N, C-alpha and C positions, 0 to 999 in steps of 0.2 A: 612439605605442606604449608602452603603461605597461613602465617599467623591472623591476617587481617581479615575479621568479619565485620560485621555492621557494627557489635557491641564494643569490640576492640576499638573500632574508628573513633567511636563517639571517646572510649578512654582517652584516645590520643587527644582529640579535641580539649578535653577536660584538663591535660596535662598543659596543652597551652595556655590555657584560659589560667591555670594555678602560676604557671610561671609568667604570664603577663600582668597578674595582680601583683606580684612580687616586684614586678617593675616600677609599683607605684607605693610599695611597703619599704619602709626604712628597716629593712632587715641588714644584718651583717654579712659582709662577702661570704664568710664561712658558713653561716646559716643559709644561704641563696644557693651556695653551689651543692651544700647538703641535698635541699629540698628538689634541686635539678635532678640529682642521680636517684635520689628515691623514689621520685614521680617517673621516671624514664622507666626505672627497673620496674615499677609495678604495673604500669600500662603494658608493656612488651612482654612480660614475663620472663624475659632474660635472666640469666642465673647472677651476672653481675654486669653492673652499669659503672663507669669510673669517669672521671673528668680531670684532664690536664691542660693546664696554663702554661703560657710561654712567660717565662721571667726574663726581662730584657736586661735587669740589672746584672745580670752574671756575663762574662765574657770569656768565652763566646756565650750566647745567650742558650737557657738551659729550657725543657720543657720538665715541668714538676706536676706530680699527681697531687691533686688538690682535694679531691672527695670521692668517696665510694659507699656505697650501701651494704658492701663486704663487711663480713666482722673478722674474716681470718687474718692472724697476725701477719702471715705470708705476704699477704696482698697489699694490707694497709701501713706496712711502713714506708718511712719515707724514700719517696725513690724518685729519679731523675734522669732524664735522658737527654743527648746532645740532637740538635735537628736532624744530625744525618744517621741517627740511629733509629732502629724498630720500626713497628708501624706508626708510633705516634709521630715519628719524625717526618716518614713520608707523606701521612696524610697533611701535615702542616705544610711542609715544602710544596708538594702537590696541589694544596688547596682542594683535593678532591676524596670523596669517599674511598674506602677499600675492604673488601670483605677477604675473609681466609676459612678454608672450609676445614682445615686441621693446623691448627696452629704449631702442634708438634713437630711436623715436617715442612715448615715454613720456613725458608731461611731469613724470611725479614723479621719473623716473631724472634725475639732474643731472650725473653725470659722463659725460656722452656722448663728450667727445673720447679719455678712456681707453679707452672701450668700442670706440671704431673703432679705435683703435690694436691693441685686443688680439682683436678680432673677438668681442666677446660678443654675444650673441643673446638669450638669455632667461634670467630670474633667480626663483629664489623666496627670498623672507626670512621666516623665524620668531623670534618672540621666544624668549628664555632667560628662563623664570617662575620663581618660586619658589612653595611652596605657599601664600603668603600674595596671592598672583594680582601680587607686584610684579615687572615685568619688569626685570632688571639689564643686559640685552645683546639682541643680534639676529645668528642666523646665517644669512648669506646663501650661494647655491649659484648658479652662473652655468654657462650651456652655450654652446657656440660653434654649434650650429644652432638654429632655431626648435623650440620643445619646449614640450609641453601635461604640466604636472606635474599626474600624478593624486591622488586626494585618497588613497588610500593611501601615496604617497610625502610628502605634506605631512604626514600623521599621524605617519608614522615620524621624519620630520624632528625634528618639533614634540616626540617622544620623545625623541630623542637632546639637542636643544636643553634640554628641561628636566631631565635628567640631567646635561647638561655644567653647567648652572646651579647643581644642588646640590654638585657638585665643586669648581668655582669659589668658592662661599660657604666650602666646608668647609675649602680650601687658604686662603683669606684669615683664616678664624679661626684657623687653625693658627699661621699667620703671627704673627697680632695674639698670639697666647697666648704663642707662643716670646719674641717682644718683651718683652711683659709681665714673664715669667718671669725674662729676663735681667737688665732692669730693678730687679726684686726683687732678684735675686743679688747685683747691684752693689752696691745700697742697704746691704743688709746686710755685704758685705765693707767698704765705704768707713765705715759705723759700726765696725765691728769694727778698721780701721785707725785710725780715731781715738781709741778706747778706747787701743788701745797706745801711741799718740804721748801723749796726755794723760798715761799711766802712766810713759812712759820718758823725756818729754822735758817733762815738768812743763808741758805747755800746756794754755792753756783749749779748749772745744770749738770753738768759732769760730777759732781759732790753727791748731787742728790741720787743721782743712779746708783752710783758705789754704794750710797747708803742703803738703798733698796736690795742691791747685790749681798751686800752683808747681813742684812735680815733674812734673806733666804738661805744663805749658808748656814747662820746661826739656827735657824728655827726648821731647817730643812723643808720649808715651803716653796710653792711656787711665785716665780714674781707677780702672778695674777694674783695669789692670794695675799701676798703684801702689799699689792697695790689697792686691793679691794678693802684690806683693813685700813689702810692711811685716808682712804676716800671717806670711809664709814665714821672713823676718827673726826675728820674736820666737819663732815655733815654733823655728829654729834654735838661739836666746838662752836659751831654756829648757832645751833639750837640753844644754848645756855645764855 
C-alpha cells in the first residue's frame, strides 16, 4: 500500500520548506544533518532515516554515517564504507535510487548483523545530488516490515535529498567563508600590532612578529587575542 495520501504529501512539502528554511539559517552542519533525517523520518513514517556523506579527505574516499534519528547504539556507532561497498556505495557510484525488499537476503546489503538486531526489513537509498550531477551523499530509509516503496515515494525522497544537498553545500560554504573572513581579520590585526611594536619598541618586522609569537606561547592565547591587546593598549596610550 502506498503511504502517500494528500495529508502525507502536504507533510513532504512542509519537509522541503523546513530544509529550504535551513538553507538561509546559520545552522552548524551537524545540526542541519540532524534536522534533515528527523524531518524525513517524521513525514515518511519510516523507522530509521540516515544520512551518509562523502569524505574525500581519505584515500581512498569513504562514505561516513553523519546523522540518524535512530537512538539504538548498534546503529549510531561510528560507521564508514568504501565506495565499492554496500547499498550506500552503490547508490553513490551509480547516482540513482535503490530499493531492497529484504535486506537480510540482499547480497548488496552488508550490515546484516545490525539489521537482525534491530529488526530491519526493507530499505530505500537515494543520492544527494547537486545541479552538476555530482552526488555528495546518500539518504537511507528503513522499515521494520517488508515494504514496496512506490515511485511517488522514491521521487519525493529524491527531491528531499537534492534539497538537502544544496542546504549542506550552502552550510559548508558559509562555514568556509567565515573561516576565511576570520583569518583575514586576524592577519590585519597582527599586521597592525606589528606596526605598533615596530614604532613603540623600535623592532624590526620579524622581531615584532616573534615578540607576538612569544606572548602567545607564554599566555596560551591566540595571535588574534595578543594582537587585539596590543592595538587596545596603543589606543589607550594615544588617548593619554
